[in-house]
C-alpha positions, 0 to 999 in steps of 0.5 A: 422223825427217826430214820434209823430203820433205813439202815436195814438193821446195819449198825455201821455207817454206809459210807466209810472214811477213806483208809490210808495207803498200804504200807508195803507200797512205795510213793512211786508206785502210788503215783504210777497208780494215780496217774494210770487211773486218771489217764484212763478216766480222762480218755473214757470221758473224752471218748464216751461223753465230751460234755463231761470235760466241759462240765469239769472245766466249768467247775474248775478253780479260777485263780485271782488276778496277780498285779505283780504277775501283770507287771512282770509280764509287761517287763518280760514282754517289753519288746512286744510293746516298745517295737510296735510303739516305735514303728508307729511313731516312725510311720506317723511321722513319715505319713504326716510329712508325706501328706499334702498340707491344707490351709484353711481360711474363714469368713464370717457373715452376720444375718441381721436383716439390713433392709432400709425402711425407705425401701419397704412398702408404705404399709410395712414402714410402721411395723417392727421387723422381728429378729430371725429365729435359729431355724432361719439362720440354719436355712441361710447356712443351707443357702451358703451350701447350695449347688447354684452358689457352688457352681458360681464359685467354681466358675469364678475361681476356675477350680475345674482347671486345678488337679486338686479339685479334679484328680483326673487331670493329674492321673489316678493312682493304681491304688485308688483304681483298685479301691474303686474296683473292689467298691471301697471308693468311687471311680472318678472316671464314672463321674462327670467332671462337674461331679468330681469338682463339686465333690472335692469342693464340698469336701473342703467347704464347711459352713455352720452357724455359731451357737447362740448367735446369728453369725455364719462361719464359712471355712474353706481348705486348700493346698494353696493358701491364697486360693483358700482365702480367695474362695472363702471370700468369694463364697461370702460375696456370692452369698450376698449377691445371690440374695440381692438377685433373689430380691430383684427377681422377686421385685421384677416378677411382681412388677410384671404381674402388676403391670398386666393386672393394672391394664385389665383393671383400667378397662374394668374401671372405665366400663364400670364408670360408664355404666354408672353415668349411662344409668344416671342419665336414663333414670334422671338421677342427677347429682346436685351439691353435696353429692345428693340427687336433685330431687333430694336437694329440692325436697330439702329446700322446700322443706326448709321454706315450709318450716320458715313459712309456718314460723312466720305465720305463727309469729304474726298470729300471736302478735296480732292476738296480743295486740287485740287483747290489749285493745279490748281490755283497755290496757295501755298498748305496750307491745314492741311492734306498736311501740317501735312503729314509726307512726306511734313514736310521735304520739307516744312522745306527745302523750308523755309530754302532755302527761308531764304538763298535766302533772305540773299544772295539777300541782297549782290548778284544780281539776276543773281548771280549763287548762287542766281540762284542755290537757286531759282532752289532748291526752284523751285524743292521743290515746285514741290515736294510739289505739287506732294505730295499734288496731292498724298494726294488729290488722297488718299482722293478721294479714301477714299471718294469712299470707304465711298460711297461704305460703304454707299450703303451697309449700306443703303441696310442693313437698308432697309432690317431691315426696311422690317423685322421690318414692318413684325413683328409690328403686333406680337409686338403689341400683345406681348405688350398686353400680357406683360401689362396683365402680369405686371398688375397681377404682380402689383396687386399681389405685392400690396396684398402681402404688405397688407397681411403682414400689416394685418398679423402684426396687427393681431398678435399685442396683444395691438391693439390701440383703439379710446379711453382711460380711463382718470378717473377711478371710485372710491368707493363713500360713499355718496348715490346718491339716494334718495336725502333725503333733497331735496325730503323732502323739495319738498314733504312738500312745494308741499303739502303746496302749494297744500292745500293752492291752494285748500283753495284759489281756493274755496274762489275765486270760492265763491267770483266770483260765479254768485249771485242773487241780494238781495233787502233789504226792509227798515222799514218804521214803528218802527217794525224791518223788516226781510231782505231776498234776493229776486231773480229778473228776467233777467232784474235786479233792477238797482241802480241810480248812482246819487240818489242811488235809484233803478229804479221803479219796476212794482208791477203787473208783473206775471211769465207768462207775464215775460216768454212771453216777454223774450221768444220774446226777445230771439227768436229775438236774435236768428233771428238776429244771423241767419241774420249775417252781414245783422243785423249788425245795429239795431235801437230800438225805441218806441212811447215814451221815457222811461225805456221800450225801454232802457230795451228792448235794453239792454236785446236784446244786452246781449243775442247777446253779449254771442256769438258776439261783441255788443255795445249799443249806447244811443241816447235818454238819457231818462233813467239812466239805461245805466249809472247805468249798466256801469262800469264808470257811469261818462264816457263821451259820444257822445256829448263829442266825437263831441266836441273833449273833449274825444276819442273813447277809452274814450267813450266806457265802459263795462256793469257790468253784461255781455261782452256788451260794452256801449256808452252813449249819454253824461254827464248830461246837454249836448247839444242834438243838438250835436247828430244831427251832421253828425259826429255822423253818422261817429262815428256809421259807425266806430263802425260798422266796429269794432263790430258784432252788433251795437244797437241804443237806439233811444227812440222816435227818435223825434229829430234825423236825419233819415239817422243816424237811417235808413241807412243799419239798422233793426228796433225793435219797442217797442210799447204801450201796448194799441196800436191797431193792425191797429196802429201797422201795420200802424207803421211798414209800415211807418218805412219800407217806411222811409228806414229800411230794416226790421221792428220787432214789439214787442208784449210786451216790457220788463218792470222793476219789481216794488218793495217797495219804495227806496230799496238798491241793495246789493250783496247777 
């Protein structure tokens, strides 16, 4: 992309280097001209546009913090430090000795739930009481601070009669009256005596719970050490008495309420029991043994008799049937009823004896022997007698069975009648049971209330009811004042005054060191006569020293105040338009018809305006001016050329402007190869900067050897023209730049030019 045609046929550069001063002028004459010109510029800036002075001050050079200077300032102004410190020491000593001392005593109360198990209700004796939680302990602290307890302590110790607690008794000082009048303090006369005493009481009382324990600390301060100990112990005792009174009041209220309820319940129980008995008598539902009705009891007895009769009948019938079967079969009668009968016992014995004789005789006699026959005949008679007796017993058992059968029938009829009677009384029995349940419920409630009433009445009459706490440490008289702490107060006041006065001195010195300063140009003497060196205030674009040759950039001697205001107004308006454009003006390419200081100075001026409110970086692509390196905090920092070669990183190539928040990226160290700037990686580096900064300004110089894509892609153009260019050439240039790809082209009317001064001045801090 060649832009040589922008020069409109001119072969020489548009912006020329400054020339040295005329040889026929002396140093004093040059100095006078510089002073006159600067004074005219300053007056014009102050009168025409006050904001220009603020801009120049904001862009002024800031000095570094000098620790040696701070030490010298402290030594120089030691009187401003020592005198206030000594005064604070004397005043604090006087104050702590004039203030009335206060003595503090403390008592400690342990909250442990000391209720006796024998004083608990019967239902609670088997339950394990839980330990108090932190909230319960905190609630006990509030009970210690209660106003009811405070009134009792004030009355018991007669605190209202002491001037320490009622300042009205000793009179109010005019200072306190004046403070109350203007609203700083409270007017004691506008408060009641009780309010004044309570206010002083709570000002001296402090109660708190010890962390991770159930111990409450009660601290009280007073000018009288005996009174402090006495009041602290009184608060602890009063707290326990207050708990006892609360428990007794609870028991008293409970017994009174239970007494009324018991009287009412007694009447209800009496009425319910009378209703039950009346209904039972009317319904004939009398109760027998085992709390059963007579009908049910009779039914049970008849049922038992019926079962017995049925059992007797079945037993007699079975025995008679067994004997009959034995008689019919001709078998020997072996039934227990027959054998155990008194009438059968003798024949049975005789039969046994005859059988023995028969067996004995049969051993010696034959069967036809008369004796054998006689014995057999006797044995036959005995068997017949036994069978007849068995038949009688069988008939007797049959008669018993018939009797039992009749008994069963009678009992069955009686049972059926009782069942019918019980069925008719079931409804009445249900109603009777309902009456009995109601009477029983009333009776149980009455018994419960009576038990509670006896317990509440017993607890009410106990003089020493247990409390939830006990005093584990009583207050003792202290001989050491708790307020004021003389040594700490004196040390704190003295050290604070020392640090404060030293801080004031150091702050003033820091403000003086870091305040914006005008750049002074000291004019060296060319002649033998001494030259008076006076600081000269330059415009916004300062005189910049060359970092290599230690010589400043040439300054234009013909610059006037009106021209300076005009060109900087144009740059400021351009910066405002760029801010308004926002992201659309993220990338700005500044170029001109020829390389020179004007392009670089215009770029820096615009960038510094934008850097006040945004993050801005200037990328030097021309490397035609030493200004970028001169304003950088690191003049020897690497640039884009070293970044392309891989010898430096992004963090190393980005430096800061010494005069503003602006960031700078140089083209490269002296002697770098400019062909490196035509690498596609340069475009990638610029894109990376666009993502990190709000505005990226490219100092393209004449842009004669730079890629078009690098300069025009998503960029706005700012053209620094030759002052001699015609309006037609300016218009043609803008059209050509728009055609090559710039989104917007801004043509400056006049570039920012450096101010000329005498030859080889040296820039120093004012």
